[in-house]
C-alpha positions in Angstrom: -57.1 30.3 -19.8 -55.1 32.8 -17.4 -56.6 31.6 -14.0 -55.8 27.6 -14.9 -52.2 28.6 -16.0 -51.9 30.7 -12.7 -53.1 27.8 -10.6 -51.1 25.3 -12.2 -48.0 27.6 -11.7 -48.9 27.7 -8.3 -49.2 24.3 -7.8 -46.0 23.7 -9.4 -44.4 26.1 -7.0 -45.9 24.5 -3.6 -44.7 21.1 -4.8 -41.2 22.7 -5.4 -41.0 24.5 -1.7 -42.6 21.3 -0.3 -39.6 19.1 -1.7 -37.1 22.0 -0.4 -38.2 21.7 3.2 -38.3 18.2 2.9 -35.1 17.6 1.9 -33.9 20.4 4.9 -35.9 18.2 7.3 -34.0 15.1 6.1 -30.8 16.7 6.7 -31.7 16.8 10.7 -31.9 13.1 11.0 -31.1 10.1 8.5 -32.2 6.4 9.4 -30.7 3.4 9.0 -27.3 3.0 7.5 -27.6 6.3 5.6 -24.4 7.9 7.2 -24.7 11.6 6.4 -20.5 12.3 6.6 -17.6 11.6 4.2 -14.8 12.1 6.9 -14.5 11.3 10.5 -12.3 12.9 12.8 -13.3 12.0 16.0 -15.5 9.1 18.1 -16.8 9.3 21.8 -19.2 6.7 23.2 -21.1 7.5 26.6 -22.2 5.4 29.1 -25.5 5.2 27.2 -24.4 3.7 24.2 -24.7 6.7 22.1 -21.9 7.1 19.8 -20.9 10.8 19.0 -18.8 11.6 15.6 -17.3 14.4 14.8 -17.4 14.8 11.1 -17.1 16.9 7.9 -21.0 17.4 8.3 -20.8 18.7 11.8 -21.6 16.5 15.0 -23.6 13.8 14.2 -24.9 10.5 16.5 -25.9 6.9 16.2 -28.2 5.6 18.7 -31.0 2.6 17.6 -29.8 2.3 14.1 -30.3 5.8 13.4 -27.9 8.4 12.5 -28.7 12.1 13.6 -27.3 15.2 12.4 -27.7 18.8 14.2 -27.2 21.3 11.6 -30.0 24.0 12.7 -29.2 23.9 16.6 -28.7 27.4 17.6 -25.2 28.4 18.6 -23.9 24.8 17.5 -20.4 24.7 15.9 -20.7 25.3 12.0 -18.0 23.0 9.9 -16.0 19.9 10.7 -15.5 18.9 14.1 -12.1 17.6 14.8 -12.6 16.4 18.4 -15.0 15.2 20.7 -14.3 15.5 24.9 -17.3 14.7 27.8 -17.8 16.4 30.8 -20.4 15.7 33.7 -20.8 19.3 35.0 -23.1 20.8 37.0 -25.5 21.1 34.2 -25.7 17.8 33.3 -23.8 15.8 30.5 -22.1 17.8 27.9 -19.8 17.3 24.9 -16.9 19.7 24.1 -16.4 20.2 20.2 -13.5 21.5 18.8 -14.0 22.6 15.3 -11.8 24.8 12.7 -14.0 27.6 13.3 -13.9 27.9 17.2 -15.0 25.6 20.2 -18.4 24.9 21.6 -20.2 23.2 24.4 -23.4 20.8 23.7 -25.8 20.0 26.5 -27.7 16.7 25.7 -30.1 14.0 27.0 -29.5 10.6 25.3 -29.2 11.6 21.6 -30.7 14.7 21.6 -29.1 18.1 21.8 -30.8 20.7 24.7 -28.3 23.5 24.5 -25.3 24.7 22.9 -22.6 27.4 23.6 -19.8 28.6 21.1 -16.5 30.2 21.8 -14.2 31.8 19.3 -11.3 34.2 19.5 -13.3 37.2 19.5 -15.6 36.1 22.1 -13.2 34.3 24.8 -9.7 34.1 25.3 -8.7 31.4 23.1 -5.6 31.9 21.1 -7.0 30.7 17.9 -10.0 29.5 16.3 -8.6 26.6 14.7 -9.1 23.9 17.2 -7.1 20.5 16.8 -7.8 18.5 20.1 -9.9 19.1 23.4 -9.3 17.4 26.6 -11.1 17.8 29.9 -9.0 17.0 32.7 -9.5 15.4 35.9 -10.2 18.7 37.7 -12.9 19.4 35.0 -10.5 22.2 33.1 -11.1 22.3 29.4 -8.0 22.3 27.3 -7.8 23.5 23.9 -4.8 22.6 21.4 -5.2 25.5 18.8 -3.0 26.5 16.0 -1.9 29.6 18.2 -0.8 27.4 21.3 -2.8 25.8 24.6 -5.9 27.6 26.1 -7.2 26.5 29.1 -10.7 27.1 30.1 -11.5 26.5 34.1 -15.0 27.8 35.7 -15.4 30.9 33.9 -12.1 31.8 33.9 -9.8 31.2 30.7 -5.6 30.6 31.0 -3.2 30.7 28.0 0.1 29.0 27.8 2.1 31.5 26.4 5.1 31.5 28.8 7.0 29.4 26.2 7.7 31.3 23.4 8.2 28.4 20.9 5.0 27.1 21.5 3.2 30.0 20.1 4.7 29.2 16.6 4.3 25.8 17.0 0.5 24.8 17.3 -0.3 22.3 19.8 -2.3 19.2 17.8 -2.7 16.6 20.2 -3.6 16.1 24.1 -3.8 13.2 26.6 -4.1 13.4 30.7 -3.9 11.4 33.5 -6.0 11.1 36.3 -4.0 13.0 38.7 -4.6 16.1 36.7 -1.4 15.9 34.5 -2.1 16.9 30.6 0.5 16.1 28.2 0.1 18.3 25.1 1.7 17.1 21.4 3.0 19.8 19.5 4.2 20.4 16.0 8.0 19.8 15.8 8.5 20.6 19.6 7.7 17.3 21.4 5.3 17.1 24.3 4.8 19.5 27.1 3.5 18.5 30.5 1.0 20.8 32.0 -1.0 20.7 35.2 -3.4 23.5 36.5 -2.2 24.6 40.1 -4.9 26.1 42.4 -2.0 27.6 44.8 -1.1 30.0 41.7 -4.6 29.7 40.4 -2.7 29.0 36.9 -1.0 26.6 34.8 2.4 25.0 35.6 4.5 23.3 33.2 7.6 20.8 33.1 10.2 20.1 30.9 9.3 18.9 27.6 9.7 15.2 25.9 11.8 16.1 22.9 14.1 13.9 20.5 17.1 15.6 22.1 16.1 14.2 25.9 14.0 11.3 25.0 13.5 8.4 22.5 10.9 9.8 20.9 11.2 9.3 17.1 9.9 12.7 16.0 9.1 15.7 17.9 5.9 16.1 16.1 3.3 14.3 18.2 0.1 13.4 16.0 -2.0 11.6 19.0 -1.7 11.2 22.7 -3.1 8.1 24.7 -2.6 7.8 28.6 -3.5 4.2 29.8 -5.1 3.1 33.2 -1.3 2.5 34.6 -0.7 6.3 33.4 1.9 5.1 30.9 2.1 7.4 27.9 1.6 6.7 24.2 2.6 8.8 21.5 1.9 8.7 17.8 3.9 10.7 15.5 4.8 10.4 11.4 7.8 7.9 12.5 6.2 5.4 14.6 5.0 5.4 18.0 6.8 5.5 21.4 5.6 4.3 24.7 6.9 6.0 28.2 6.8 4.2 31.3 8.3 6.2 34.0 7.9 9.8 35.1 11.5 10.8 34.5 12.2 12.2 30.9 14.9 10.0 30.0 13.9 6.5 31.2 11.8 3.8 30.3 11.2 4.4 26.6 10.1 1.7 23.9 9.8 2.5 19.9 7.7 0.9 17.5 8.1 1.4 13.9 7.0 -0.8 10.7 10.0 -2.8 11.3 8.6 -4.0 14.8 5.4 -5.3 13.2 3.4 -1.8 13.0 1.4 -1.4 9.4 2.5 2.2 8.9 4.8 4.4 10.5 2.3 7.7 10.7 0.4 7.0 13.8 -2.6 9.1 14.0 -4.6 7.3 16.9 -4.0 5.0 19.9 -6.4 3.4 22.3 -6.3 0.2 24.3 -9.4 -2.1 24.1 -10.8 -4.3 26.8 -8.6 -7.4 26.3 -5.4 -5.4 27.1 -4.5 -5.0 23.1 -2.9 -1.6 22.2 -4.4 -0.3 19.0 -3.0 1.7 16.2 -4.7 3.9 14.0 -2.4 4.8 11.0 -2.2 6.3 7.4 -2.5 2.8 5.8 -4.8 0.7 8.4 -4.7 -0.3 11.8 -2.7 -2.6 13.8 -3.4 -4.3 17.5 -0.4 -5.2 20.0 -0.5 -7.4 23.0 3.0 -6.3 24.0 4.2 -9.5 22.1 2.6 -9.7 18.6 1.0 -7.8 16.1 -1.9 -7.7 13.7 -2.8 -5.4 11.1 -6.1 -4.9 8.9 -6.3 -2.7 6.1 -9.2 -1.8 3.7 -8.8 -5.2 1.9 -9.5 -6.7 5.1 -13.2 -4.8 5.8 -11.7 -1.4 6.8 -13.9 1.4 5.2 -10.7 3.6 4.4 -6.9 3.1 5.3 -6.6 6.3 7.0 -7.8 6.4 10.8 -8.3 9.2 12.7 -9.8 8.1 15.8 -10.6 4.8 17.5 -13.3 4.1 20.4 -14.2 0.9 22.4 -18.1 0.3 23.4 -19.3 -1.3 26.4 -19.6 -4.6 24.2 -15.8 -4.2 23.2 -16.6 -3.4 19.8 -13.9 -1.3 18.2 -15.0 2.1 16.4 -12.7 3.3 13.9 -12.8 7.1 12.5 -11.6 7.3 9.1 -11.3 9.7 6.3 -14.1 7.6 4.5 -16.5 6.6 7.2 -16.5 4.7 10.2 -15.8 0.9 10.2 -17.1 -1.3 13.4 -14.9 -4.6 14.4 -15.8 -7.3 16.6 -12.2 -8.9 16.3 -13.8 -11.5 13.2 -16.0 -9.1 11.2 -16.6 -5.4 9.8 -19.6 -3.5 9.6 -19.1 0.0 7.7 -21.0 3.4 7.6 -20.2 5.4 4.6 -21.4 8.5 2.5 
């Protein structure tokens, strides 16, 4: 009898262990519309059409109807991924990730991660482990907007923009870049700083700040930066969006708010689509602008969640919206949503 009880106990233990291992294995790859995250902060769509998303479940990808998570990859950053930037390096295709625990770079082929390296304040010259935005500029330098200032990684060397004393006490929260190498760093209360890596001095050169004292910016807190193909800059703020079309600080500014047709003044994401529309992701929905007319969409129209953190456009012209409740895809008429 004792042997029977022991055998039965061993069988139950084996079954429970198998279920546990199966559950862990399921966390690596989730098929179909079963979405593995709750909040999505960033989106990137590569040239192959693979969608990469920075979420509260880490980095995930979507390819051929399947969502894949990467929780067990050695040296992959853990925790919420706040931003994603692409780089084609000597090592192949890479994705740079910002998290609240540091920064990481991921090598990949299609939707499979092949390598990962992680950087923190303790293991590198990052000014702070809280990374709010990541950018790879036209000269292949990697820029990190941190809560402790601006950190730059070029080749194997690190640089930090600490000459602006105020910048250290005011976190950098957004980044955008021009094709000529200029980078626009949005801050939490100081407006926008313009920077570029200068090979002649092997360092970072800075220009004057855009702020409310010298420009038409509606706020000195810059939540997002988008630089279009013409080099014109768009800035999202808690008080609306600003459009700057000149290089001179004071000239050629336009500001848009709810009074003009924007659905909400807190603008958290901006991008342009294939039809020359500019899209604005806000705290309460999205708006598109063709230069004259506005159209807006909310959760009542099909958006999975009203708070939009990032916007991406795929090769077919489909719009992908990263929100606090998942991802929405919009083709101009119909919506498809992924949520947990």
